[in-house]
N, C-alpha and C positions, 0 to 999 in steps of 0.2 A: 504493500500500500504506500502510495506516495505521501510525502510530508503534507501536501495540501489536503489530501483526502483525510489524513489523520486529524488535522486541525478542524476540518469541517465536521467530522464525526464527533469530536470532542465538544464542539460548539453545539451541535444538535442535541447531544446527551445532556449538556448543561441546561439548555433551554427546556428540555423535557422535565428535568429534575425541578427546575424553578416553577414550571407550570403545575407539576404534580404536587409540589409542596404548597403552593399558594391555593391551588384549586380554583374552580369557578364558583363563586358564591351564588347559591340558589336562594330565591325568595320564598319564604314559607308564609302563606296567608291563612289565617284562621277566620272562619266565618262567624259573625256575631249572631246572637239571638235576634229574631226579627218579628216575634209575635208574643203578645201578652193577652190574656183572656179578657181583661178589662182594666180600667183605670181605678185603682183603689180609692175608696172614699171614706169619709168619717162615719158612714153607716156601718155598724158593727158587722153586718152580714157580708159586706164586701171590703172590710178593712184588713186586707191581706194582699200579698203579691202572688200572682199566678201567671206563669209564662211557659212557653214550650222551648225546649232546647234545640240546638242545631247540630246534634251529634252526627247525623247521617252524612251531611255534607263535609264536615270536618274529618270524620273517620275515613271517608272515601278519598279525599284529596290530600290529607295531611297525616296519613297513617304513620304511627311511630312518633310523631311530633305533638299531635293533639292529645291533651290529657284530661280535659273536662272544663268545668265552669267555676268562676269565682264571683261572689257578690260583694260589692263595696257600698257602704252606707254612711250617712252623717245625720245627726240629730239637730233640729232647730226648734226654738221656742217662739219664733216670729216667722209667720208665713211669707211676709214680704221679702225677708232676707233669703228664705229658702228658694223662692221663685227667682230672685235675682241670681243666686248662685247656679240654679238649674239652667237658666237661660245662657249664662256664660259657658257652662260646661257643654251644653248641647251645641252651641255655636262653635266651640273649640273642636268638638268631635266631628263636626261637619267640615270645618276648614282644615284641620290638621289631625286626621284620624289616627295616624301612626304615633302621634305624641299625646293622644287624649288620655291614655292610662296614667302617664307621668303627671299630666296636669291635674287629673282627678285626685291623686294621692299626695302630690307634693304641694301644689298651689292651693287646692281646696281641702286638703287634709281629710279625705274620706278614708274610712277604716274598713278593714276586711271583716266580713261577717264570718263567725265560726259557729260551732254547735257542740252540744255536750258529748256526743258520741265520737265525733271526729275533730276534737278541739285542737289536735296537733298535726292533723293531716292536710296535705295540699294535693289537689285542689279540694274545695269544699264539696263539689259534686263531681265525682269521677266520671269520665266519658265512657260511652259505649257506642254501639253501632245503630242505635235506634233512638229517634227523637222521643222525649218524655215530657210530661207535664210536671212542673215544679210548683209547689204551694208553700209559701212561707208566711206563717202567722206569728206575729210578735206579741199579741195581747189576747188574753182569753175572752171569748164571746160565747155565752151560754155554755154548752158542753164542748166547745171547740177550744182546746188548750194550745198554748204556744208550741209550735213544732214546725219542722221542715219535713215535707212529704215529697218524695220523688217517685213518680209512677205508682203512687198509692202506698209506697213503703216508707214508714217513719222510723223503723227500727234501726236503720243505719245512720240516722242523723240526730234524732232527739230534739231538744230545745235549742232554738237559736240563741246565741250569746254574743255580747258586745266585745269589742277589742278596746280596752282602755287600761289605765294604770291602777284601777281598783284592785284590792287584794281579797275582798270578801266575795263570796258567791253571789250575793245579792247585787253587788256592783255591776255584775255582768248581765243582769236582766233588763229587758226593755220595759221597765216600770218607771213611770214618770217620777214617782216618789224617790227613786234611787238615782236620778240624774242630777248631778251637781254642776254648778257653773264652771268649775275648772276641769271637767272631764275632757280628755283629749278627743273624744268623738262627738263633742257637743259645741255647736256655735251658739253662744249665749247672748241674749239681748235682755236688757233691763225691762223692756216692754213685752212682758209675757202675753201671748194670746190667751183669751179665755172664751169659754162657751157661754151660752145664754144664762146658765145658772151660776156663773162666776168661777167655774173650775178651770184650772190651768190646762193648756194644750201644748203638746209637742208634736213634731213631725219628723218621721224617719224617711228621708229621701234615699233611693237606692238605684244602683246600676249593676248589670250583669255583663260579664265578659267571658269569652272563650279563652282558655289558658292552655299553654303547652311550653315546650322548650326545644331548642335546636340541637344539633349534634354536639355542640360544645356546652350543652346544658344552660344556655342563656335563655331566660324566661321570655316567652312570647305572649302577647295579648291581642285580642281582636279589638275592633271598634267598640265603643260603649253602646249599651242599650238601656234606655231609661225604663225602670219598673214603676215609677210613680212614687207616691208617698203614703205611708201609713200614719194615721193619727193616734197619738197616745193621749189619754185623758186622766187627769188627776182623780184619784179615788176619793 
């Protein structure tokens, strides 16, 4: 082999090694939830979140990367403030969807919803290959207790619990009497909203995201999907 051919072969090998080492970065897209059964309201009968997951699309197109769904929430005691934040978040999600998760947790300081059964597990709702209905009730209504139900199963989730710095089990409940002005998951206003009988009100605004991670275990999140807000009433 001539000297020229040797140099060319070496250069080709180096180029191959560089390309192989760097790789061609692939873009992994997670599909957001796109459907909720209704807009939650202060009426106790509909005062809960209910939505359908987007498992099928994610599992089909992002197998191995898609892991499930996470819910993020924040508590407000002034509805005007809640609506203002919601508008900013939704606009950001429309304009910069790839940065919406960071905006939600960093700028607006939304916290991750957990539950008694899976308190240390990620994601909150593990993915599967079938779309499912998810129901999240934070406050008891008649015989309906606070719980997370996925495809009718509550045994894998239990009671939804807050993420804050409280150390007592009661600090983790979505109970207005247990919400303190300094809680990390609470946007406090000195102007408490009240109902017609003078009882204080608080609002839990929430978003759901599809979650996964890439080959380097870097977390991936879909665009946000607004679930609406649940109203908590002073006892």
